[in-house]
ChimeraX commands (.cxc) that place a marker at each C-alpha (Angstrom):
marker #1 position 0.00,0.00,0.00 radius 0.5
marker #1 position 1.20,3.27,-0.97 radius 0.5
marker #1 position 0.40,6.27,1.12 radius 0.5
marker #1 position 0.51,9.06,-1.36 radius 0.5
marker #1 position -2.08,11.66,-0.78 radius 0.5
marker #1 position -2.34,12.68,-4.38 radius 0.5
marker #1 position -2.58,10.38,-7.38 radius 0.5
marker #1 position 0.34,10.31,-9.65 radius 0.5
marker #1 position 0.09,12.62,-12.57 radius 0.5
marker #1 position -0.67,10.89,-15.80 radius 0.5
marker #1 position 1.05,11.83,-18.94 radius 0.5
marker #1 position -2.15,12.03,-21.00 radius 0.5
marker #1 position -4.28,15.20,-20.71 radius 0.5
marker #1 position -7.87,14.69,-19.51 radius 0.5
marker #1 position -10.49,14.61,-22.21 radius 0.5
marker #1 position -13.27,17.10,-21.67 radius 0.5
marker #1 position -16.79,15.71,-21.80 radius 0.5
marker #1 position -19.76,17.20,-23.54 radius 0.5
marker #1 position -20.86,20.64,-22.26 radius 0.5
marker #1 position -23.25,20.38,-19.32 radius 0.5
marker #1 position -22.36,16.80,-18.82 radius 0.5
marker #1 position -21.59,17.40,-15.17 radius 0.5
marker #1 position -25.12,18.87,-14.49 radius 0.5
marker #1 position -27.77,16.65,-12.87 radius 0.5
marker #1 position -30.53,15.35,-15.05 radius 0.5
marker #1 position -33.63,17.52,-15.51 radius 0.5
marker #1 position -36.82,16.80,-13.66 radius 0.5
marker #1 position -40.27,18.38,-13.30 radius 0.5
marker #1 position -40.98,21.04,-10.65 radius 0.5
marker #1 position -43.61,19.71,-8.29 radius 0.5
marker #1 position -46.96,21.58,-7.95 radius 0.5
marker #1 position -47.17,23.91,-4.91 radius 0.5
marker #1 position -50.35,25.39,-3.47 radius 0.5
marker #1 position -50.52,29.22,-3.78 radius 0.5
marker #1 position -49.01,31.19,-0.94 radius 0.5
marker #1 position -51.58,33.44,0.75 radius 0.5
marker #1 position -50.73,36.39,2.95 radius 0.5
marker #1 position -52.73,36.27,6.13 radius 0.5
marker #1 position -55.56,38.81,6.25 radius 0.5
marker #1 position -54.85,40.34,2.88 radius 0.5
marker #1 position -58.22,39.37,1.49 radius 0.5
marker #1 position -60.16,40.85,4.39 radius 0.5
marker #1 position -58.42,44.23,4.76 radius 0.5
marker #1 position -61.20,46.15,3.04 radius 0.5
marker #1 position -63.86,44.51,5.20 radius 0.5
marker #1 position -61.85,45.27,8.33 radius 0.5
marker #1 position -61.43,48.89,7.24 radius 0.5
marker #1 position -65.19,49.22,6.80 radius 0.5
marker #1 position -65.78,47.75,10.27 radius 0.5
marker #1 position -63.31,50.16,11.87 radius 0.5
marker #1 position -64.50,53.24,10.00 radius 0.5
marker #1 position -64.07,55.66,12.92 radius 0.5
marker #1 position -60.48,54.64,13.39 radius 0.5
marker #1 position -59.80,55.07,9.67 radius 0.5
marker #1 position -61.38,58.54,9.66 radius 0.5
marker #1 position -59.36,59.57,12.73 radius 0.5
marker #1 position -56.12,58.39,11.12 radius 0.5
marker #1 position -57.01,60.25,7.93 radius 0.5
marker #1 position -57.71,63.47,9.83 radius 0.5
marker #1 position -54.48,63.19,11.79 radius 0.5
marker #1 position -52.46,62.71,8.60 radius 0.5
marker #1 position -54.24,65.66,6.97 radius 0.5
marker #1 position -53.61,67.91,9.97 radius 0.5
marker #1 position -49.94,66.97,10.05 radius 0.5
marker #1 position -49.65,67.72,6.34 radius 0.5
marker #1 position -51.33,71.11,6.75 radius 0.5
marker #1 position -49.04,72.06,9.63 radius 0.5
marker #1 position -45.98,70.97,7.71 radius 0.5
marker #1 position -47.04,72.89,4.59 radius 0.5
marker #1 position -48.11,76.02,6.49 radius 0.5
marker #1 position -46.51,79.42,6.02 radius 0.5
marker #1 position -43.16,80.02,7.61 radius 0.5
marker #1 position -42.93,83.58,8.91 radius 0.5
marker #1 position -40.68,85.27,11.40 radius 0.5
marker #1 position -43.63,86.40,13.50 radius 0.5
marker #1 position -44.86,82.84,13.90 radius 0.5
marker #1 position -48.48,83.92,13.37 radius 0.5
marker #1 position -50.77,81.76,11.31 radius 0.5
marker #1 position -54.20,82.75,10.14 radius 0.5
marker #1 position -55.28,86.36,10.25 radius 0.5
marker #1 position -52.50,88.94,10.47 radius 0.5
marker #1 position -52.47,91.14,13.53 radius 0.5
marker #1 position -53.56,94.64,12.51 radius 0.5
marker #1 position -52.59,96.42,15.69 radius 0.5
marker #1 position -51.21,95.20,19.00 radius 0.5
marker #1 position -53.67,94.46,21.75 radius 0.5
marker #1 position -53.72,97.18,24.38 radius 0.5
marker #1 position -53.34,96.16,27.97 radius 0.5
marker #1 position -56.13,97.36,30.21 radius 0.5
marker #1 position -55.40,98.81,33.57 radius 0.5
marker #1 position -56.76,96.83,36.44 radius 0.5
marker #1 position -59.74,98.55,38.01 radius 0.5
marker #1 position -58.85,99.59,41.52 radius 0.5
marker #1 position -61.69,98.99,43.95 radius 0.5
marker #1 position -62.22,100.91,47.15 radius 0.5
marker #1 position -64.47,100.42,50.15 radius 0.5
marker #1 position -67.24,103.01,50.17 radius 0.5
marker #1 position -69.54,103.42,53.19 radius 0.5
marker #1 position -73.05,104.21,51.99 radius 0.5
marker #1 position -76.07,105.21,54.11 radius 0.5
marker #1 position -79.19,103.47,52.83 radius 0.5
marker #1 position -82.45,105.25,53.66 radius 0.5
marker #1 position -84.37,102.12,54.63 radius 0.5
marker #1 position -82.59,100.39,57.51 radius 0.5
marker #1 position -84.79,97.28,57.26 radius 0.5
marker #1 position -83.57,96.67,53.71 radius 0.5
marker #1 position -79.98,96.56,54.94 radius 0.5
marker #1 position -80.91,93.70,57.32 radius 0.5
marker #1 position -81.55,91.55,54.24 radius 0.5
marker #1 position -78.00,92.01,52.96 radius 0.5
marker #1 position -75.06,89.69,53.63 radius 0.5
marker #1 position -71.36,90.17,52.82 radius 0.5
marker #1 position -70.69,88.99,49.28 radius 0.5
marker #1 position -74.09,90.05,47.89 radius 0.5
marker #1 position -74.23,92.13,44.73 radius 0.5
marker #1 position -76.48,95.20,44.77 radius 0.5
marker #1 position -77.48,98.11,42.58 radius 0.5
marker #1 position -77.58,101.47,44.37 radius 0.5
marker #1 position -80.42,103.79,43.32 radius 0.5
marker #1 position -80.54,107.51,44.11 radius 0.5
marker #1 position -84.10,108.85,44.46 radius 0.5
marker #1 position -84.06,112.64,44.43 radius 0.5
marker #1 position -86.82,114.97,45.50 radius 0.5
marker #1 position -89.67,114.84,42.99 radius 0.5
marker #1 position -90.34,118.58,43.51 radius 0.5
marker #1 position -87.15,119.30,41.54 radius 0.5
marker #1 position -88.44,117.19,38.64 radius 0.5
marker #1 position -85.74,114.52,38.82 radius 0.5
marker #1 position -86.40,110.80,38.75 radius 0.5
marker #1 position -84.53,107.92,40.33 radius 0.5
marker #1 position -81.28,106.86,38.71 radius 0.5
marker #1 position -78.90,103.97,39.19 radius 0.5
marker #1 position -75.66,105.26,40.69 radius 0.5
marker #1 position -73.78,101.94,41.09 radius 0.5
marker #1 position -74.37,98.61,39.34 radius 0.5
marker #1 position -73.26,95.25,40.73 radius 0.5
marker #1 position -71.50,96.65,43.82 radius 0.5
marker #1 position -70.26,93.93,46.19 radius 0.5
marker #1 position -71.35,94.20,49.83 radius 0.5
marker #1 position -68.28,93.83,52.06 radius 0.5
marker #1 position -69.68,94.72,55.49 radius 0.5
marker #1 position -73.11,95.04,57.04 radius 0.5
marker #1 position -73.41,96.57,60.53 radius 0.5
marker #1 position -75.08,94.68,63.33 radius 0.5
marker #1 position -78.73,95.52,63.78 radius 0.5
marker #1 position -79.46,98.10,66.48 radius 0.5
marker #1 position -83.02,98.04,67.82 radius 0.5
marker #1 position -85.02,101.25,67.55 radius 0.5
marker #1 position -82.64,103.15,65.24 radius 0.5
marker #1 position -84.15,102.66,61.79 radius 0.5
marker #1 position -85.33,106.23,61.12 radius 0.5
marker #1 position -81.95,107.51,59.91 radius 0.5
marker #1 position -81.27,104.47,57.71 radius 0.5
marker #1 position -78.35,102.11,57.99 radius 0.5
marker #1 position -74.77,102.13,56.88 radius 0.5
marker #1 position -73.41,99.47,54.53 radius 0.5
marker #1 position -69.88,99.15,53.11 radius 0.5
marker #1 position -69.61,98.43,49.38 radius 0.5
marker #1 position -66.60,97.51,47.25 radius 0.5
marker #1 position -66.75,99.63,44.08 radius 0.5
marker #1 position -64.37,101.25,41.58 radius 0.5
marker #1 position -62.96,104.61,42.63 radius 0.5
marker #1 position -65.07,106.58,40.11 radius 0.5
marker #1 position -68.27,104.91,41.33 radius 0.5
marker #1 position -67.36,105.71,44.94 radius 0.5
marker #1 position -67.17,109.41,44.01 radius 0.5
marker #1 position -70.64,109.25,42.40 radius 0.5
marker #1 position -72.04,107.48,45.48 radius 0.5
marker #1 position -70.64,110.16,47.79 radius 0.5
marker #1 position -72.09,112.92,45.61 radius 0.5
marker #1 position -75.51,111.27,45.34 radius 0.5
marker #1 position -75.78,110.63,49.07 radius 0.5
marker #1 position -75.63,114.36,49.81 radius 0.5
marker #1 position -78.60,115.30,47.59 radius 0.5
marker #1 position -80.74,112.14,47.40 radius 0.5
marker #1 position -82.01,109.18,49.38 radius 0.5
marker #1 position -80.22,105.95,48.46 radius 0.5
marker #1 position -81.83,102.53,48.12 radius 0.5
marker #1 position -80.45,99.13,47.12 radius 0.5
marker #1 position -81.77,96.28,45.02 radius 0.5
marker #1 position -80.30,92.77,45.07 radius 0.5
marker #1 position -78.83,91.60,41.77 radius 0.5
marker link #1:1,2 radius 0.2
marker link #1:2,3 radius 0.2
marker link #1:3,4 radius 0.2
marker link #1:4,5 radius 0.2
marker link #1:5,6 radius 0.2
marker link #1:6,7 radius 0.2
marker link #1:7,8 radius 0.2
marker link #1:8,9 radius 0.2
marker link #1:9,10 radius 0.2
marker link #1:10,11 radius 0.2
marker link #1:11,12 radius 0.2
marker link #1:12,13 radius 0.2
marker link #1:13,14 radius 0.2
marker link #1:14,15 radius 0.2
marker link #1:15,16 radius 0.2
marker link #1:16,17 radius 0.2
marker link #1:17,18 radius 0.2
marker link #1:18,19 radius 0.2
marker link #1:19,20 radius 0.2
marker link #1:20,21 radius 0.2
marker link #1:21,22 radius 0.2
marker link #1:22,23 radius 0.2
marker link #1:23,24 radius 0.2
marker link #1:24,25 radius 0.2
marker link #1:25,26 radius 0.2
marker link #1:26,27 radius 0.2
marker link #1:27,28 radius 0.2
marker link #1:28,29 radius 0.2
marker link #1:29,30 radius 0.2
marker link #1:30,31 radius 0.2
marker link #1:31,32 radius 0.2
marker link #1:32,33 radius 0.2
marker link #1:33,34 radius 0.2
marker link #1:34,35 radius 0.2
marker link #1:35,36 radius 0.2
marker link #1:36,37 radius 0.2
marker link #1:37,38 radius 0.2
marker link #1:38,39 radius 0.2
marker link #1:39,40 radius 0.2
marker link #1:40,41 radius 0.2
marker link #1:41,42 radius 0.2
marker link #1:42,43 radius 0.2
marker link #1:43,44 radius 0.2
marker link #1:44,45 radius 0.2
marker link #1:45,46 radius 0.2
marker link #1:46,47 radius 0.2
marker link #1:47,48 radius 0.2
marker link #1:48,49 radius 0.2
marker link #1:49,50 radius 0.2
marker link #1:50,51 radius 0.2
marker link #1:51,52 radius 0.2
marker link #1:52,53 radius 0.2
marker link #1:53,54 radius 0.2
marker link #1:54,55 radius 0.2
marker link #1:55,56 radius 0.2
marker link #1:56,57 radius 0.2
marker link #1:57,58 radius 0.2
marker link #1:58,59 radius 0.2
marker link #1:59,60 radius 0.2
marker link #1:60,61 radius 0.2
marker link #1:61,62 radius 0.2
marker link #1:62,63 radius 0.2
marker link #1:63,64 radius 0.2
marker link #1:64,65 radius 0.2
marker link #1:65,66 radius 0.2
marker link #1:66,67 radius 0.2
marker link #1:67,68 radius 0.2
marker link #1:68,69 radius 0.2
marker link #1:69,70 radius 0.2
marker link #1:70,71 radius 0.2
marker link #1:71,72 radius 0.2
marker link #1:72,73 radius 0.2
marker link #1:73,74 radius 0.2
marker link #1:74,75 radius 0.2
marker link #1:75,76 radius 0.2
marker link #1:76,77 radius 0.2
marker link #1:77,78 radius 0.2
marker link #1:78,79 radius 0.2
marker link #1:79,80 radius 0.2
marker link #1:80,81 radius 0.2
marker link #1:81,82 radius 0.2
marker link #1:82,83 radius 0.2
marker link #1:83,84 radius 0.2
marker link #1:84,85 radius 0.2
marker link #1:85,86 radius 0.2
marker link #1:86,87 radius 0.2
marker link #1:87,88 radius 0.2
marker link #1:88,89 radius 0.2
marker link #1:89,90 radius 0.2
marker link #1:90,91 radius 0.2
marker link #1:91,92 radius 0.2
marker link #1:92,93 radius 0.2
marker link #1:93,94 radius 0.2
marker link #1:94,95 radius 0.2
marker link #1:95,96 radius 0.2
marker link #1:96,97 radius 0.2
marker link #1:97,98 radius 0.2
marker link #1:98,99 radius 0.2
marker link #1:99,100 radius 0.2
marker link #1:100,101 radius 0.2
marker link #1:101,102 radius 0.2
marker link #1:102,103 radius 0.2
marker link #1:103,104 radius 0.2
marker link #1:104,105 radius 0.2
marker link #1:105,106 radius 0.2
marker link #1:106,107 radius 0.2
marker link #1:107,108 radius 0.2
marker link #1:108,109 radius 0.2
marker link #1:109,110 radius 0.2
marker link #1:110,111 radius 0.2
marker link #1:111,112 radius 0.2
marker link #1:112,113 radius 0.2
marker link #1:113,114 radius 0.2
marker link #1:114,115 radius 0.2
marker link #1:115,116 radius 0.2
marker link #1:116,117 radius 0.2
marker link #1:117,118 radius 0.2
marker link #1:118,119 radius 0.2
marker link #1:119,120 radius 0.2
marker link #1:120,121 radius 0.2
marker link #1:121,122 radius 0.2
marker link #1:122,123 radius 0.2
marker link #1:123,124 radius 0.2
marker link #1:124,125 radius 0.2
marker link #1:125,126 radius 0.2
marker link #1:126,127 radius 0.2
marker link #1:127,128 radius 0.2
marker link #1:128,129 radius 0.2
marker link #1:129,130 radius 0.2
marker link #1:130,131 radius 0.2
marker link #1:131,132 radius 0.2
marker link #1:132,133 radius 0.2
marker link #1:133,134 radius 0.2
marker link #1:134,135 radius 0.2
marker link #1:135,136 radius 0.2
marker link #1:136,137 radius 0.2
marker link #1:137,138 radius 0.2
marker link #1:138,139 radius 0.2
marker link #1:139,140 radius 0.2
marker link #1:140,141 radius 0.2
marker link #1:141,142 radius 0.2
marker link #1:142,143 radius 0.2
marker link #1:143,144 radius 0.2
marker link #1:144,145 radius 0.2
marker link #1:145,146 radius 0.2
marker link #1:146,147 radius 0.2
marker link #1:147,148 radius 0.2
marker link #1:148,149 radius 0.2
marker link #1:149,150 radius 0.2
marker link #1:150,151 radius 0.2
marker link #1:151,152 radius 0.2
marker link #1:152,153 radius 0.2
marker link #1:153,154 radius 0.2
marker link #1:154,155 radius 0.2
marker link #1:155,156 radius 0.2
marker link #1:156,157 radius 0.2
marker link #1:157,158 radius 0.2
marker link #1:158,159 radius 0.2
marker link #1:159,160 radius 0.2
marker link #1:160,161 radius 0.2
marker link #1:161,162 radius 0.2
marker link #1:162,163 radius 0.2
marker link #1:163,164 radius 0.2
marker link #1:164,165 radius 0.2
marker link #1:165,166 radius 0.2
marker link #1:166,167 radius 0.2
marker link #1:167,168 radius 0.2
marker link #1:168,169 radius 0.2
marker link #1:169,170 radius 0.2
marker link #1:170,171 radius 0.2
marker link #1:171,172 radius 0.2
marker link #1:172,173 radius 0.2
marker link #1:173,174 radius 0.2
marker link #1:174,175 radius 0.2
marker link #1:175,176 radius 0.2
marker link #1:176,177 radius 0.2
marker link #1:177,178 radius 0.2
marker link #1:178,179 radius 0.2
marker link #1:179,180 radius 0.2
marker link #1:180,181 radius 0.2
marker link #1:181,182 radius 0.2
view
């Protein structure tokens, strides 16, 4: 036995065989059942069943497209242009105004926190009618009831704007004041 790993080279060159002779013989391809993707046939039916979800997704995509395609300005404003800047309003300063109401029994009906209209009733001999001096004034303090002193009226403290307090002070000197609950 000879232990040569490779065969001895022969002196004759190998003879090539016919082309494709080393390929396996042909055979028929077997028949396979068609491959179906799961759920592909029923996607339209599922979309109809979940109509709300489809509409919501469509609206979200539309909104995102509109935001992305919107105008790009330095002011960052979208929609109507700002014609003039918005003016800041001063805060209305309220003051406490003591007011003497002609009917003391009416004041007993009031409680702190109530809203009242103050009416000035002037002397009818001068030809003047009653007018509203303060609208929606907040009652902050009502004095305790004193028995037997209802002829001169009763004092009540109202929280009103400064300009209304001036009108109340002026009206109380020439007219009798009354209140109505709002």
